[in-house]
C-alpha positions in Angstrom: -61.1 32.9 31.9 -59.3 31.7 35.1 -57.7 28.3 34.7 -58.8 25.4 36.9 -57.5 25.7 40.5 -54.5 23.6 41.5 -54.8 23.0 45.2 -51.7 22.6 47.4 -53.1 19.3 48.3 -56.5 17.9 47.1 -57.8 15.9 50.1 -61.1 15.3 48.3 -59.2 13.5 45.6 -56.8 11.7 47.9 -59.5 10.4 50.2 -62.2 9.7 47.6 -61.7 6.0 47.3 -62.4 5.5 51.1 -65.7 7.4 51.2 -68.2 4.5 50.8 -66.4 2.1 53.1 -65.9 4.8 55.7 -69.5 5.9 55.7 -70.5 2.3 56.3 -68.1 2.1 59.2 -69.5 5.3 60.7 -72.9 3.6 60.8 -71.5 0.6 62.5 -69.7 2.8 65.1 -72.9 4.8 65.7 -75.0 1.7 66.2 -72.4 0.1 68.4 -72.0 3.3 70.5 -68.3 2.6 71.3 -66.9 5.9 70.2 -63.6 6.2 72.0 -60.5 3.9 72.2 -62.3 0.7 71.2 -62.0 -2.0 68.6 -60.8 0.2 65.6 -58.1 1.8 67.8 -56.8 -1.6 68.8 -56.8 -2.8 65.1 -55.0 0.3 64.1 -52.3 -0.1 66.8 -51.7 -3.6 65.5 -51.5 -2.4 61.9 -49.0 0.3 62.9 -46.8 -2.2 64.7 -46.8 -4.5 61.7 -46.2 -1.8 59.0 -43.6 0.2 61.0 -41.8 -2.9 62.3 -42.1 -1.8 66.0 -43.2 -3.7 69.1 -45.6 -1.1 70.6 -47.9 1.6 69.3 -50.3 3.9 71.1 -53.0 5.9 69.2 -53.6 9.4 70.6 -55.6 12.5 69.6 -52.9 14.5 67.9 -49.3 14.5 66.9 -48.6 17.3 69.4 -49.9 15.2 72.3 -47.7 12.3 71.0 -44.7 14.5 71.5 -45.8 15.8 74.9 -46.6 12.3 76.2 -43.4 10.8 74.7 -41.3 13.2 76.6 -43.2 12.6 79.8 -42.7 8.9 79.5 -38.9 9.4 79.6 -39.0 10.9 83.1 -37.0 14.1 82.3 -36.5 16.7 85.0 -37.3 20.4 85.2 -34.6 22.4 83.3 -33.2 19.5 81.3 -32.1 20.5 77.8 -33.2 18.9 74.6 -31.4 19.5 71.4 -33.8 20.1 68.5 -34.3 22.1 65.4 -36.0 25.5 64.9 -36.8 24.7 61.2 -40.1 22.8 61.9 -43.6 23.2 63.2 -43.8 24.7 66.7 -45.3 21.6 68.3 -41.8 20.1 69.0 -40.7 23.1 71.0 -44.1 23.3 72.8 -43.8 19.7 73.8 -40.3 20.4 75.3 -41.5 23.5 77.1 -44.7 21.9 78.4 -42.5 19.3 80.1 -40.6 22.1 81.8 -37.5 21.4 79.7 -35.5 23.8 77.6 -35.3 23.5 73.8 -31.8 24.1 72.5 -31.9 24.8 68.8 -29.4 23.3 66.4 -29.0 24.7 62.9 -29.7 22.7 59.8 -27.4 21.6 57.0 -27.7 23.5 53.7 -28.3 20.6 51.3 -30.8 18.3 53.1 -32.3 20.9 55.5 -32.1 18.4 58.4 -30.5 19.0 61.8 -26.8 19.4 61.2 -25.4 16.5 63.3 -21.9 18.0 63.2 -23.2 20.9 65.4 -24.6 18.7 68.2 -21.3 18.7 70.1 -21.2 22.6 70.2 -24.7 22.6 71.9 -23.9 19.9 74.4 -24.0 20.9 78.1 -24.2 19.1 81.4 -28.0 19.6 81.3 -28.4 18.0 77.9 -30.5 14.9 78.3 -32.1 14.2 74.9 -32.2 14.9 71.2 -35.5 15.4 69.4 -34.9 14.5 65.8 -37.5 15.9 63.3 -37.3 14.0 60.0 -38.7 17.0 58.0 -40.3 17.1 54.5 -40.3 13.3 54.4 -36.5 13.0 54.6 -34.5 11.1 57.2 -31.8 12.7 59.3 -28.3 11.1 59.6 -29.3 8.6 62.2 -26.1 6.5 62.4 -24.1 9.6 63.6 -26.9 10.9 65.9 -27.4 7.5 67.5 -23.6 7.1 68.1 -23.5 10.6 69.6 -26.5 10.0 71.8 -25.0 6.7 73.1 -21.7 8.3 73.9 -23.3 11.1 75.9 -26.1 9.0 77.4 -28.9 10.9 75.7 -32.4 9.9 74.9 -33.6 10.1 71.3 -37.1 11.2 70.4 -37.9 10.9 66.7 -40.6 13.1 65.2 -41.8 11.1 62.2 -44.9 13.2 61.5 -43.7 14.0 58.0 -41.7 10.9 57.3 -44.0 7.9 57.6 -42.1 4.8 56.4 -39.0 6.8 55.3 -35.8 4.8 55.8 -32.2 5.3 56.6 -29.8 2.5 55.8 -32.9 0.4 55.1 -34.3 0.9 58.6 -37.6 2.6 59.1 -37.3 5.9 60.9 -38.9 5.8 64.3 -37.0 2.7 65.2 -33.6 4.3 65.8 -34.4 6.2 69.1 -36.1 5.5 72.4 -39.5 6.6 71.3 -41.1 8.1 68.2 -44.1 10.2 67.4 -46.3 10.6 64.4 -49.2 12.9 63.3 -52.3 11.9 61.3 -53.2 15.5 60.5 -55.3 15.4 57.3 -52.5 16.3 54.9 -50.0 13.8 56.2 -49.0 10.7 54.2 -51.5 8.8 56.5 -54.0 11.6 57.1 -57.2 11.3 59.1 -60.4 13.3 58.7 -59.5 15.3 61.8 -56.7 15.3 64.3 -54.9 12.2 65.4 -51.5 10.9 66.4 -49.5 8.0 67.7 -46.5 6.9 69.6 -44.3 3.9 68.5 -41.5 2.4 70.5 -39.7 -0.9 71.2 -39.6 -0.4 75.0 -42.3 -1.9 77.1 -41.4 0.5 79.9 -41.9 3.7 77.9 -45.0 2.3 76.2 -46.6 1.6 79.6 -45.7 5.0 80.9 -47.1 6.7 77.8 -50.3 4.7 78.1 -50.8 5.9 81.7 -50.2 9.6 80.8 -52.6 9.4 77.9 -55.5 7.9 79.9 -55.8 10.0 83.0 -53.0 8.1 84.7 -54.8 4.8 84.5 -54.3 1.7 82.4 -57.9 1.7 81.2 -61.5 2.6 82.1 -61.8 -0.5 84.3 -58.9 0.5 86.5 -60.3 2.9 89.1 -57.0 3.5 90.8 -55.2 6.3 88.8 -51.5 5.7 89.3 -50.1 9.0 88.2 -51.3 12.5 87.2 -52.2 12.1 83.5 -54.6 13.6 81.0 -57.0 12.7 78.3 -55.4 12.0 74.9 -57.4 9.2 73.4 -58.2 8.7 69.7 -61.9 8.4 68.8 -63.1 5.5 66.8 -64.2 7.6 63.9 -60.6 8.6 63.2 -59.2 5.1 63.9 -61.7 3.5 61.5 -60.7 5.9 58.7 -57.0 5.4 59.3 -57.5 1.6 59.2 -58.6 2.0 55.6 -55.9 4.5 54.6 -52.9 2.9 56.3 -53.2 -0.1 54.0 -52.2 2.1 51.1 -49.3 3.9 52.7 -46.5 1.9 51.0 -48.3 2.2 47.6 -48.9 5.9 48.0 -45.4 6.6 49.1 -44.3 4.8 45.9 -46.5 7.2 44.0 -44.9 10.2 45.8 -41.5 8.9 44.9 -42.3 8.7 41.2 -43.8 12.2 41.4 -40.7 13.5 43.1 -38.5 12.2 40.2 -40.6 14.2 37.8 -40.3 17.3 40.0 -36.6 16.8 40.4 -36.1 16.6 36.6 -38.1 19.8 36.1 -36.2 21.6 38.8 -32.8 20.6 37.5 -33.7 21.6 33.9 -34.7 25.0 35.1 -31.8 25.5 37.6 -34.2 25.5 40.6 -32.6 24.7 43.9 -34.3 21.7 45.6 -33.8 19.6 48.7 -31.7 16.5 48.2 -32.2 13.1 49.9 -29.3 12.0 52.1 -27.2 9.1 50.8 -28.4 5.7 52.0 -31.8 7.3 52.8 -35.3 6.9 51.3 -37.7 9.8 51.6 -41.4 9.6 52.2 -41.8 12.8 50.2 -44.4 14.5 52.4 -44.1 17.8 50.6 -41.9 19.1 47.7 -40.1 22.3 48.6 -37.9 24.5 46.4 -35.6 27.3 47.4 -36.0 30.6 45.5 -34.6 34.1 46.0 -37.9 36.0 45.6 -40.2 33.4 47.2 -43.1 35.8 48.0 -43.2 37.2 44.5 -43.2 33.7 42.9 -46.0 32.6 45.3 -48.1 35.6 44.2 -47.6 34.8 40.5 -48.6 31.2 41.1 -51.7 32.3 42.9 -52.6 34.6 40.0 -52.7 31.5 37.9 -54.9 29.7 40.5 -52.0 27.6 41.7 -51.7 27.4 45.5 -48.4 26.8 47.3 -47.4 26.9 51.0 -44.4 27.8 53.1 -42.7 25.2 55.4 -41.8 27.2 57.6 -42.1 30.9 57.3 -40.9 31.9 60.8 -38.4 29.7 62.6 -39.4 28.8 66.1 -36.6 30.7 67.8 -37.9 33.9 66.1 -41.5 33.6 67.1 -42.9 35.6 70.0 -43.4 32.5 72.2 -39.6 31.9 72.1 -38.3 35.4 71.8 -36.0 34.8 74.8 -34.3 32.0 73.0 -33.2 34.0 70.0 -29.8 33.0 68.7 -27.2 34.2 66.2 -26.0 30.8 65.2 -29.0 29.6 63.2 -28.2 31.4 59.9 -29.1 28.6 57.5 -32.4 28.1 59.3 -33.2 31.8 59.0 -32.1 32.1 55.4 -34.1 29.0 54.3 -37.2 30.4 56.0 -37.1 33.4 53.7 -36.6 31.4 50.5 -38.4 28.1 50.8 -41.7 27.3 49.0 -43.6 24.1 48.9 -45.3 23.3 45.5 -48.6 21.4 45.1 -47.7 17.8 45.5 -49.9 14.8 46.3 -50.9 11.3 44.9 -53.4 12.0 42.2 -52.0 15.3 40.9 -52.1 15.1 37.1 -49.2 15.5 34.7 -50.9 18.4 33.0 -51.1 20.2 36.4 -47.4 19.6 37.0 -46.6 20.9 33.6 -48.7 24.0 34.3 -47.0 24.6 37.7 -43.5 24.6 36.1 -44.6 26.6 33.1 -45.6 29.4 35.4 -42.3 29.0 37.3 -40.3 29.1 34.0 -42.2 32.2 32.9 -41.2 33.9 36.2 -37.7 32.4 36.2 -36.2 35.8 37.1 -37.7 35.2 40.6 -35.6 32.2 41.2 
């Protein structure tokens, strides 16, 4: 008999507590007929500002749009170069390219798997105008060095906090170090919607106002008939905002649960000699996913699946090796390329049972020759 399935993330379990309240809100929204960028959006934006300790927030329809609009608000020019990482989801590079700028990929460090800040200088040219910092897997990057480097060379900083909601570096919430930050509410994120959603946060009124125009057809709101710039439509609907208003209240608590789970996973990994990602000194992770690094990743993934345990890869093909960016292939991204062949994210989410964790590591231990 096949053992019970262990999902990579059980969203039904994670979101169960919100179901009754959310369905009541759906009825209210339906009866009120205000479906887009209305009351629940405004409440959510206020909650984001309060929880993330920022002055401004703007809810959008996806994390990808947040990145695109954030870059547009900075007023970059065609051909400007942006330093970023290839070890992430492709949205970051797309946002750069769709702004007619050039992504310049920086390799990651081997211990934390974040952008290697020591390599920034090697990538710097006269065309470099910004750094896009992706705080991946929930872990903050080394923001004190990056901020100092950016200030010295007069570079903008765009923070991608899609995977690191409320992560901290030197007790400061990520997203507040740079000029503008972007987050995603994709369903599996720490604050996950029941569809797509995203937001921008910043402490600059100038950038916030520009982002607002770009997201709303180049106009401040529906009442303003004079469209000031060429913008597009990236507004969050009320159904997503209403759900996120419920869920965001539990973000700190759920991050605490993730932190406790990570300690269990760390202990298991260390006892079995499994290589794991470490959190940088003076940093606090949001633990979005729990990746391990193994030599025969694909074989281990198959063995886990045989036992009805489902894992994922973050990320299997680095951006610079994908067809869309084949012209940007580089030979100096060796750590990124090596990690992509060996990284595996285990099932990890608030609500996963200790028995399930035990079963995951029992299967890994049984197949230890893969690691």
